Biotite code that builds the C-alpha atoms (Angstrom):
import biotite.structure as struc

atoms = struc.array([
    struc.Atom([-11.916, -18.072, 5.356], chain_id="A", res_id=1, res_name="MET", atom_name="CA", element="C"),
    struc.Atom([-11.248, -14.594, 3.964], chain_id="A", res_id=2, res_name="THR", atom_name="CA", element="C"),
    struc.Atom([-8.680, -13.138, 1.960], chain_id="A", res_id=3, res_name="PHE", atom_name="CA", element="C"),
    struc.Atom([-8.006, -9.630, 0.611], chain_id="A", res_id=4, res_name="VAL", atom_name="CA", element="C"),
    struc.Atom([-7.142, -7.842, -2.688], chain_id="A", res_id=5, res_name="ILE", atom_name="CA", element="C"),
    struc.Atom([-5.739, -4.634, -2.484], chain_id="A", res_id=6, res_name="PHE", atom_name="CA", element="C"),
    struc.Atom([-4.375, -1.683, -4.971], chain_id="A", res_id=7, res_name="ASP", atom_name="CA", element="C"),
    struc.Atom([-2.786, 1.639, -4.170], chain_id="A", res_id=8, res_name="THR", atom_name="CA", element="C"),
    struc.Atom([-2.685, 4.785, -6.162], chain_id="A", res_id=9, res_name="GLU", atom_name="CA", element="C"),
    struc.Atom([0.199, 7.019, -5.998], chain_id="A", res_id=10, res_name="TYR", atom_name="CA", element="C"),
    struc.Atom([1.396, 10.480, -7.122], chain_id="A", res_id=11, res_name="ILE", atom_name="CA", element="C"),
    struc.Atom([5.164, 10.414, -8.469], chain_id="A", res_id=12, res_name="ALA", atom_name="CA", element="C"),
    struc.Atom([6.852, 12.877, -10.222], chain_id="A", res_id=13, res_name="ASP", atom_name="CA", element="C"),
    struc.Atom([6.738, 12.595, -14.423], chain_id="A", res_id=14, res_name="LYS", atom_name="CA", element="C"),
    struc.Atom([9.043, 10.836, -15.914], chain_id="A", res_id=15, res_name="GLY", atom_name="CA", element="C"),
    struc.Atom([9.067, 8.325, -12.790], chain_id="A", res_id=16, res_name="MET", atom_name="CA", element="C"),
    struc.Atom([8.278, 5.574, -14.779], chain_id="A", res_id=17, res_name="LYS", atom_name="CA", element="C"),
    struc.Atom([10.683, 6.092, -17.512], chain_id="A", res_id=18, res_name="GLU", atom_name="CA", element="C"),
    struc.Atom([13.845, 6.307, -15.076], chain_id="A", res_id=19, res_name="GLU", atom_name="CA", element="C"),
    struc.Atom([12.923, 2.857, -13.207], chain_id="A", res_id=20, res_name="GLY", atom_name="CA", element="C"),
    struc.Atom([11.098, 4.709, -10.454], chain_id="A", res_id=21, res_name="PHE", atom_name="CA", element="C"),
    struc.Atom([13.943, 5.644, -8.662], chain_id="A", res_id=22, res_name="CYS", atom_name="CA", element="C"),
    struc.Atom([13.733, 8.166, -5.793], chain_id="A", res_id=23, res_name="GLY", atom_name="CA", element="C"),
    struc.Atom([10.928, 6.955, -3.288], chain_id="A", res_id=24, res_name="TRP", atom_name="CA", element="C"),
    struc.Atom([11.028, 10.324, -1.860], chain_id="A", res_id=25, res_name="GLN", atom_name="CA", element="C"),
    struc.Atom([8.882, 11.004, -4.746], chain_id="A", res_id=26, res_name="ASN", atom_name="CA", element="C"),
    struc.Atom([6.408, 8.021, -4.420], chain_id="A", res_id=27, res_name="ARG", atom_name="CA", element="C"),
    struc.Atom([3.221, 8.937, -2.687], chain_id="A", res_id=28, res_name="GLU", atom_name="CA", element="C"),
    struc.Atom([0.131, 7.283, -1.683], chain_id="A", res_id=29, res_name="VAL", atom_name="CA", element="C"),
    struc.Atom([-3.142, 9.196, -2.139], chain_id="A", res_id=30, res_name="ILE", atom_name="CA", element="C"),
    struc.Atom([-5.517, 6.214, -2.592], chain_id="A", res_id=31, res_name="GLN", atom_name="CA", element="C"),
    struc.Atom([-5.678, 2.642, -0.953], chain_id="A", res_id=32, res_name="ILE", atom_name="CA", element="C"),
    struc.Atom([-8.871, 0.242, -1.962], chain_id="A", res_id=33, res_name="ALA", atom_name="CA", element="C"),
    struc.Atom([-9.518, -3.435, -1.221], chain_id="A", res_id=34, res_name="ALA", atom_name="CA", element="C"),
    struc.Atom([-12.044, -6.011, -0.848], chain_id="A", res_id=35, res_name="LEU", atom_name="CA", element="C"),
    struc.Atom([-12.127, -8.611, 1.334], chain_id="A", res_id=36, res_name="LYS", atom_name="CA", element="C"),
    struc.Atom([-13.220, -11.859, -0.301], chain_id="A", res_id=37, res_name="VAL", atom_name="CA", element="C"),
    struc.Atom([-14.544, -15.170, 1.006], chain_id="A", res_id=38, res_name="ASP", atom_name="CA", element="C"),
    struc.Atom([-13.634, -18.848, -0.381], chain_id="A", res_id=39, res_name="ASN", atom_name="CA", element="C"),
    struc.Atom([-16.602, -18.512, -2.985], chain_id="A", res_id=40, res_name="ASN", atom_name="CA", element="C"),
    struc.Atom([-14.841, -15.312, -4.360], chain_id="A", res_id=41, res_name="LEU", atom_name="CA", element="C"),
    struc.Atom([-17.887, -12.938, -3.103], chain_id="A", res_id=42, res_name="GLN", atom_name="CA", element="C"),
    struc.Atom([-16.776, -9.642, -1.536], chain_id="A", res_id=43, res_name="VAL", atom_name="CA", element="C"),
    struc.Atom([-17.734, -9.693, 2.575], chain_id="A", res_id=44, res_name="VAL", atom_name="CA", element="C"),
    struc.Atom([-16.544, -6.408, 2.822], chain_id="A", res_id=45, res_name="ASP", atom_name="CA", element="C"),
    struc.Atom([-15.015, -3.316, 0.889], chain_id="A", res_id=46, res_name="LYS", atom_name="CA", element="C"),
    struc.Atom([-12.760, -0.194, 1.294], chain_id="A", res_id=47, res_name="LEU", atom_name="CA", element="C"),
    struc.Atom([-11.818, 3.008, -0.364], chain_id="A", res_id=48, res_name="ASN", atom_name="CA", element="C"),
    struc.Atom([-9.605, 5.486, 1.635], chain_id="A", res_id=49, res_name="ILE", atom_name="CA", element="C"),
    struc.Atom([-7.991, 8.740, -0.104], chain_id="A", res_id=50, res_name="TYR", atom_name="CA", element="C"),
    struc.Atom([-4.587, 10.029, 1.428], chain_id="A", res_id=51, res_name="ILE", atom_name="CA", element="C"),
    struc.Atom([-3.885, 13.793, 1.628], chain_id="A", res_id=52, res_name="THR", atom_name="CA", element="C"),
    struc.Atom([-0.790, 13.860, -0.177], chain_id="A", res_id=53, res_name="PRO", atom_name="CA", element="C"),
    struc.Atom([1.875, 15.591, 1.893], chain_id="A", res_id=54, res_name="LYS", atom_name="CA", element="C"),
    struc.Atom([5.319, 15.731, -0.082], chain_id="A", res_id=55, res_name="LEU", atom_name="CA", element="C"),
    struc.Atom([2.682, 17.270, -3.327], chain_id="A", res_id=56, res_name="HIS", atom_name="CA", element="C"),
    struc.Atom([1.188, 20.363, -2.546], chain_id="A", res_id=57, res_name="LYS", atom_name="CA", element="C"),
    struc.Atom([-1.019, 19.857, -5.664], chain_id="A", res_id=58, res_name="LYS", atom_name="CA", element="C"),
    struc.Atom([-2.041, 16.635, -7.484], chain_id="A", res_id=59, res_name="ILE", atom_name="CA", element="C"),
    struc.Atom([-0.178, 16.755, -11.144], chain_id="A", res_id=60, res_name="PRO", atom_name="CA", element="C"),
    struc.Atom([-2.750, 17.498, -13.913], chain_id="A", res_id=61, res_name="GLN", atom_name="CA", element="C"),
    struc.Atom([-1.089, 13.736, -15.546], chain_id="A", res_id=62, res_name="TYR", atom_name="CA", element="C"),
    struc.Atom([-2.189, 12.199, -12.644], chain_id="A", res_id=63, res_name="PHE", atom_name="CA", element="C"),
    struc.Atom([-5.557, 13.279, -12.588], chain_id="A", res_id=64, res_name="VAL", atom_name="CA", element="C"),
    struc.Atom([-6.318, 12.677, -16.163], chain_id="A", res_id=65, res_name="ASP", atom_name="CA", element="C"),
    struc.Atom([-4.388, 8.964, -15.545], chain_id="A", res_id=66, res_name="LEU", atom_name="CA", element="C"),
    struc.Atom([-6.546, 8.175, -12.382], chain_id="A", res_id=67, res_name="THR", atom_name="CA", element="C"),
    struc.Atom([-9.611, 10.637, -12.482], chain_id="A", res_id=68, res_name="GLY", atom_name="CA", element="C"),
    struc.Atom([-8.453, 11.495, -8.572], chain_id="A", res_id=69, res_name="ILE", atom_name="CA", element="C"),
    struc.Atom([-7.995, 15.508, -8.288], chain_id="A", res_id=70, res_name="ASP", atom_name="CA", element="C"),
    struc.Atom([-7.503, 17.798, -5.426], chain_id="A", res_id=71, res_name="ASP", atom_name="CA", element="C"),
    struc.Atom([-11.736, 18.177, -4.905], chain_id="A", res_id=72, res_name="GLU", atom_name="CA", element="C"),
    struc.Atom([-11.852, 14.524, -3.856], chain_id="A", res_id=73, res_name="ILE", atom_name="CA", element="C"),
    struc.Atom([-8.741, 15.045, -1.334], chain_id="A", res_id=74, res_name="MET", atom_name="CA", element="C"),
    struc.Atom([-10.445, 17.882, 0.211], chain_id="A", res_id=75, res_name="LEU", atom_name="CA", element="C"),
    struc.Atom([-13.905, 15.938, 0.460], chain_id="A", res_id=76, res_name="LYS", atom_name="CA", element="C"),
    struc.Atom([-12.368, 12.364, 1.414], chain_id="A", res_id=77, res_name="ASN", atom_name="CA", element="C"),
    struc.Atom([-8.607, 12.650, 1.943], chain_id="A", res_id=78, res_name="GLY", atom_name="CA", element="C"),
    struc.Atom([-7.279, 11.628, 5.353], chain_id="A", res_id=79, res_name="MET", atom_name="CA", element="C"),
    struc.Atom([-3.579, 11.297, 6.943], chain_id="A", res_id=80, res_name="ASN", atom_name="CA", element="C"),
    struc.Atom([-1.426, 8.450, 6.287], chain_id="A", res_id=81, res_name="PHE", atom_name="CA", element="C"),
    struc.Atom([-1.330, 7.100, 9.628], chain_id="A", res_id=82, res_name="GLU", atom_name="CA", element="C"),
    struc.Atom([-4.682, 7.116, 9.919], chain_id="A", res_id=83, res_name="ASP", atom_name="CA", element="C"),
    struc.Atom([-5.544, 5.566, 6.875], chain_id="A", res_id=84, res_name="ALA", atom_name="CA", element="C"),
    struc.Atom([-3.133, 2.802, 7.649], chain_id="A", res_id=85, res_name="TYR", atom_name="CA", element="C"),
    struc.Atom([-4.937, 2.399, 10.702], chain_id="A", res_id=86, res_name="LYS", atom_name="CA", element="C"),
    struc.Atom([-8.156, 2.065, 8.677], chain_id="A", res_id=87, res_name="VAL", atom_name="CA", element="C"),
    struc.Atom([-6.484, -0.320, 6.341], chain_id="A", res_id=88, res_name="PHE", atom_name="CA", element="C"),
    struc.Atom([-4.901, -2.573, 8.746], chain_id="A", res_id=89, res_name="LYS", atom_name="CA", element="C"),
    struc.Atom([-7.726, -2.940, 10.599], chain_id="A", res_id=90, res_name="SER", atom_name="CA", element="C"),
    struc.Atom([-9.681, -4.225, 7.677], chain_id="A", res_id=91, res_name="PHE", atom_name="CA", element="C"),
    struc.Atom([-7.161, -6.628, 6.619], chain_id="A", res_id=92, res_name="VAL", atom_name="CA", element="C"),
    struc.Atom([-7.194, -8.036, 9.848], chain_id="A", res_id=93, res_name="GLY", atom_name="CA", element="C"),
    struc.Atom([-5.051, -11.930, 9.933], chain_id="A", res_id=94, res_name="GLU", atom_name="CA", element="C"),
    struc.Atom([-5.885, -12.046, 6.242], chain_id="A", res_id=95, res_name="ASP", atom_name="CA", element="C"),
    struc.Atom([-3.565, -12.580, 3.352], chain_id="A", res_id=96, res_name="VAL", atom_name="CA", element="C"),
    struc.Atom([-2.909, -8.827, 1.142], chain_id="A", res_id=97, res_name="CYS", atom_name="CA", element="C"),
    struc.Atom([-2.922, -9.734, -2.654], chain_id="A", res_id=98, res_name="TYR", atom_name="CA", element="C"),
    struc.Atom([-2.369, -7.106, -5.151], chain_id="A", res_id=99, res_name="SER", atom_name="CA", element="C"),
    struc.Atom([-0.995, -6.911, -8.677], chain_id="A", res_id=100, res_name="HIS", atom_name="CA", element="C"),
    struc.Atom([2.652, -6.098, -10.305], chain_id="A", res_id=101, res_name="GLY", atom_name="CA", element="C"),
    struc.Atom([3.561, -7.432, -13.756], chain_id="A", res_id=102, res_name="TRP", atom_name="CA", element="C"),
    struc.Atom([6.860, -8.167, -13.548], chain_id="A", res_id=103, res_name="ASN", atom_name="CA", element="C"),
    struc.Atom([8.748, -11.562, -13.249], chain_id="A", res_id=104, res_name="PHE", atom_name="CA", element="C"),
    struc.Atom([10.929, -10.736, -9.538], chain_id="A", res_id=105, res_name="ASP", atom_name="CA", element="C"),
    struc.Atom([9.159, -13.517, -7.580], chain_id="A", res_id=106, res_name="LYS", atom_name="CA", element="C"),
    struc.Atom([10.788, -11.727, -4.175], chain_id="A", res_id=107, res_name="GLU", atom_name="CA", element="C"),
    struc.Atom([8.557, -8.473, -5.391], chain_id="A", res_id=108, res_name="ASN", atom_name="CA", element="C"),
    struc.Atom([5.365, -8.562, -3.461], chain_id="A", res_id=109, res_name="ASP", atom_name="CA", element="C"),
    struc.Atom([3.959, -5.120, -5.813], chain_id="A", res_id=110, res_name="SER", atom_name="CA", element="C"),
    struc.Atom([2.245, -3.165, -3.272], chain_id="A", res_id=111, res_name="ASP", atom_name="CA", element="C"),
    struc.Atom([3.227, -4.223, -0.338], chain_id="A", res_id=112, res_name="GLY", atom_name="CA", element="C"),
    struc.Atom([6.676, -2.797, -0.971], chain_id="A", res_id=113, res_name="VAL", atom_name="CA", element="C"),
    struc.Atom([5.040, 0.619, -1.872], chain_id="A", res_id=114, res_name="VAL", atom_name="CA", element="C"),
    struc.Atom([3.091, 0.414, 1.792], chain_id="A", res_id=115, res_name="MET", atom_name="CA", element="C"),
    struc.Atom([6.401, -0.489, 3.398], chain_id="A", res_id=116, res_name="ARG", atom_name="CA", element="C"),
    struc.Atom([7.746, 2.305, 2.032], chain_id="A", res_id=117, res_name="GLU", atom_name="CA", element="C"),
    struc.Atom([5.443, 4.857, 3.147], chain_id="A", res_id=118, res_name="MET", atom_name="CA", element="C"),
    struc.Atom([5.714, 3.984, 6.534], chain_id="A", res_id=119, res_name="LEU", atom_name="CA", element="C"),
    struc.Atom([9.517, 4.733, 6.465], chain_id="A", res_id=120, res_name="LYS", atom_name="CA", element="C"),
    struc.Atom([8.541, 8.340, 4.903], chain_id="A", res_id=121, res_name="ILE", atom_name="CA", element="C"),
    struc.Atom([5.603, 8.817, 7.586], chain_id="A", res_id=122, res_name="TYR", atom_name="CA", element="C"),
    struc.Atom([7.809, 7.468, 10.256], chain_id="A", res_id=123, res_name="ASN", atom_name="CA", element="C"),
    struc.Atom([5.076, 4.969, 11.313], chain_id="A", res_id=124, res_name="VAL", atom_name="CA", element="C"),
    struc.Atom([6.402, 2.020, 13.241], chain_id="A", res_id=125, res_name="ILE", atom_name="CA", element="C"),
    struc.Atom([4.368, -1.651, 12.161], chain_id="A", res_id=126, res_name="ASP", atom_name="CA", element="C"),
    struc.Atom([6.115, -4.682, 13.849], chain_id="A", res_id=127, res_name="GLU", atom_name="CA", element="C"),
    struc.Atom([3.970, -6.707, 12.338], chain_id="A", res_id=128, res_name="LYS", atom_name="CA", element="C"),
    struc.Atom([2.497, -5.966, 8.798], chain_id="A", res_id=129, res_name="GLN", atom_name="CA", element="C"),
    struc.Atom([0.625, -7.824, 6.729], chain_id="A", res_id=130, res_name="PRO", atom_name="CA", element="C"),
    struc.Atom([1.224, -10.704, 4.712], chain_id="A", res_id=131, res_name="ASP", atom_name="CA", element="C"),
    struc.Atom([1.522, -8.888, 1.025], chain_id="A", res_id=132, res_name="TYR", atom_name="CA", element="C"),
    struc.Atom([1.788, -11.091, -1.911], chain_id="A", res_id=133, res_name="LYS", atom_name="CA", element="C"),
    struc.Atom([1.854, -10.873, -5.489], chain_id="A", res_id=134, res_name="ASN", atom_name="CA", element="C"),
    struc.Atom([-1.153, -12.122, -7.594], chain_id="A", res_id=135, res_name="ILE", atom_name="CA", element="C"),
    struc.Atom([0.231, -11.111, -11.074], chain_id="A", res_id=136, res_name="ALA", atom_name="CA", element="C"),
    struc.Atom([2.446, -14.961, -11.219], chain_id="A", res_id=137, res_name="TYR", atom_name="CA", element="C"),
    struc.Atom([-0.996, -16.525, -10.624], chain_id="A", res_id=138, res_name="TRP", atom_name="CA", element="C"),
    struc.Atom([-2.552, -14.538, -13.835], chain_id="A", res_id=139, res_name="PHE", atom_name="CA", element="C"),
    struc.Atom([0.521, -15.306, -15.917], chain_id="A", res_id=140, res_name="ARG", atom_name="CA", element="C"),
    struc.Atom([0.551, -18.698, -15.110], chain_id="A", res_id=141, res_name="ASP", atom_name="CA", element="C"),
    struc.Atom([-3.553, -18.942, -15.958], chain_id="A", res_id=142, res_name="LYS", atom_name="CA", element="C"),
    struc.Atom([-2.424, -17.043, -19.281], chain_id="A", res_id=143, res_name="TYR", atom_name="CA", element="C"),
    struc.Atom([0.019, -19.452, -19.978], chain_id="A", res_id=144, res_name="ILE", atom_name="CA", element="C"),
    struc.Atom([-2.554, -22.323, -19.150], chain_id="A", res_id=145, res_name="GLU", atom_name="CA", element="C"),
    struc.Atom([-5.267, -21.097, -21.546], chain_id="A", res_id=146, res_name="LYS", atom_name="CA", element="C"),
    struc.Atom([-3.095, -19.871, -24.106], chain_id="A", res_id=147, res_name="GLY", atom_name="CA", element="C"),
    struc.Atom([-4.019, -16.427, -23.608], chain_id="A", res_id=148, res_name="ILE", atom_name="CA", element="C"),
    struc.Atom([-1.470, -14.038, -24.953], chain_id="A", res_id=149, res_name="LYS", atom_name="CA", element="C"),
    struc.Atom([-0.551, -11.317, -22.703], chain_id="A", res_id=150, res_name="VAL", atom_name="CA", element="C"),
    struc.Atom([2.857, -9.478, -22.792], chain_id="A", res_id=151, res_name="GLU", atom_name="CA", element="C"),
    struc.Atom([2.285, -6.824, -20.151], chain_id="A", res_id=152, res_name="MET", atom_name="CA", element="C"),
    struc.Atom([-1.085, -5.726, -17.700], chain_id="A", res_id=153, res_name="GLN", atom_name="CA", element="C"),
    struc.Atom([-1.836, -3.224, -15.162], chain_id="A", res_id=154, res_name="SER", atom_name="CA", element="C"),
    struc.Atom([-4.579, -4.726, -12.659], chain_id="A", res_id=155, res_name="SER", atom_name="CA", element="C"),
    struc.Atom([-7.128, -2.331, -14.001], chain_id="A", res_id=156, res_name="GLY", atom_name="CA", element="C"),
    struc.Atom([-6.766, -4.049, -17.571], chain_id="A", res_id=157, res_name="GLU", atom_name="CA", element="C"),
    struc.Atom([-7.201, -7.545, -16.225], chain_id="A", res_id=158, res_name="ILE", atom_name="CA", element="C"),
    struc.Atom([-11.273, -7.180, -16.924], chain_id="A", res_id=159, res_name="ALA", atom_name="CA", element="C"),
    struc.Atom([-10.747, -5.700, -20.302], chain_id="A", res_id=160, res_name="SER", atom_name="CA", element="C"),
    struc.Atom([-8.220, -8.448, -21.327], chain_id="A", res_id=161, res_name="ILE", atom_name="CA", element="C"),
    struc.Atom([-10.556, -10.820, -20.609], chain_id="A", res_id=162, res_name="LEU", atom_name="CA", element="C"),
    struc.Atom([-14.020, -9.320, -22.480], chain_id="A", res_id=163, res_name="GLY", atom_name="CA", element="C"),
    struc.Atom([-15.841, -8.706, -19.148], chain_id="A", res_id=164, res_name="GLU", atom_name="CA", element="C"),
    struc.Atom([-15.305, -5.012, -18.244], chain_id="A", res_id=165, res_name="GLU", atom_name="CA", element="C"),
    struc.Atom([-19.109, -4.292, -19.037], chain_id="A", res_id=166, res_name="ASP", atom_name="CA", element="C"),
    struc.Atom([-19.233, -5.638, -15.351], chain_id="A", res_id=167, res_name="GLU", atom_name="CA", element="C"),
    struc.Atom([-17.419, -2.477, -14.274], chain_id="A", res_id=168, res_name="LEU", atom_name="CA", element="C"),
    struc.Atom([-19.219, 0.448, -16.090], chain_id="A", res_id=169, res_name="LYS", atom_name="CA", element="C"),
    struc.Atom([-21.309, 1.063, -12.750], chain_id="A", res_id=170, res_name="GLN", atom_name="CA", element="C"),
    struc.Atom([-18.413, 2.186, -11.176], chain_id="A", res_id=171, res_name="LEU", atom_name="CA", element="C"),
    struc.Atom([-18.113, 4.957, -13.128], chain_id="A", res_id=172, res_name="CYS", atom_name="CA", element="C"),
    struc.Atom([-14.311, 4.993, -12.622], chain_id="A", res_id=173, res_name="LEU", atom_name="CA", element="C"),
    struc.Atom([-11.424, 4.307, -14.541], chain_id="A", res_id=174, res_name="GLN", atom_name="CA", element="C"),
    struc.Atom([-8.644, 1.770, -14.828], chain_id="A", res_id=175, res_name="VAL", atom_name="CA", element="C"),
    struc.Atom([-6.020, 3.281, -12.399], chain_id="A", res_id=176, res_name="HIS", atom_name="CA", element="C"),
    struc.Atom([-8.515, 4.290, -10.327], chain_id="A", res_id=177, res_name="ASN", atom_name="CA", element="C"),
    struc.Atom([-7.495, 1.770, -7.093], chain_id="A", res_id=178, res_name="ALA", atom_name="CA", element="C"),
    struc.Atom([-11.196, 0.900, -6.689], chain_id="A", res_id=179, res_name="TYR", atom_name="CA", element="C"),
    struc.Atom([-11.479, -0.014, -10.281], chain_id="A", res_id=180, res_name="TYR", atom_name="CA", element="C"),
    struc.Atom([-8.520, -1.604, -10.327], chain_id="A", res_id=181, res_name="ASP", atom_name="CA", element="C"),
    struc.Atom([-8.887, -3.975, -7.499], chain_id="A", res_id=182, res_name="VAL", atom_name="CA", element="C"),
    struc.Atom([-12.529, -4.921, -8.938], chain_id="A", res_id=183, res_name="CYS", atom_name="CA", element="C"),
    struc.Atom([-10.902, -5.987, -12.097], chain_id="A", res_id=184, res_name="SER", atom_name="CA", element="C"),
    struc.Atom([-8.570, -8.328, -10.005], chain_id="A", res_id=185, res_name="ILE", atom_name="CA", element="C"),
    struc.Atom([-11.394, -10.059, -8.522], chain_id="A", res_id=186, res_name="LEU", atom_name="CA", element="C"),
    struc.Atom([-13.264, -10.532, -12.390], chain_id="A", res_id=187, res_name="ILE", atom_name="CA", element="C"),
    struc.Atom([-10.178, -11.873, -13.663], chain_id="A", res_id=188, res_name="GLY", atom_name="CA", element="C"),
    struc.Atom([-10.092, -14.435, -10.450], chain_id="A", res_id=189, res_name="LEU", atom_name="CA", element="C"),
    struc.Atom([-13.563, -15.553, -11.265], chain_id="A", res_id=190, res_name="ARG", atom_name="CA", element="C"),
    struc.Atom([-12.869, -16.121, -14.307], chain_id="A", res_id=191, res_name="LYS", atom_name="CA", element="C"),
    struc.Atom([-9.913, -17.918, -14.098], chain_id="A", res_id=192, res_name="LEU", atom_name="CA", element="C"),
    struc.Atom([-10.841, -20.114, -11.036], chain_id="A", res_id=193, res_name="GLY", atom_name="CA", element="C"),
    struc.Atom([-8.885, -18.800, -8.479], chain_id="A", res_id=194, res_name="PHE", atom_name="CA", element="C"),
    struc.Atom([-8.936, -20.851, -5.227], chain_id="A", res_id=195, res_name="THR", atom_name="CA", element="C"),
    struc.Atom([-7.382, -20.377, -2.439], chain_id="A", res_id=196, res_name="ILE", atom_name="CA", element="C"),
])
């Protein structure tokens, strides 16, 4: 049995976070990263896709500073969203997809929300979308159980919170790059004893 850990990075207009992420038309996924993991939390497959933005003609500098993803990376590696989604769906197959969104709205499935909004933006019809789940609730409960005080975290900060960030140095990426972030989630699952 396998499952998928995935993360997205999306361009959002500056100030959008402070305004509560209103206005989906300004949010556009430009990276999807995923790890297919077995029962022993070993990686059996990897995916890292860059998506050429249509709504944003140029990647804003604040986003480049945050993620390390720039226009040059897009020129070399970018594909359109429709093709990227097909690759992602093929990678996922029938597996459950876990992503991380640190909020306490149990109905929110984190990056699954973002993926569904992208389908709307690009008029992609998918009658059988992946089964998205938010793994942040599991982390919150484990932190409480182990007495680790965490008020808020992004997925890329998990390894650091648990003192395991050295394991990610060989990636030569930074927090908020989706591939870095999925690796950070996996480290946390291993360290805290996730089972399915």
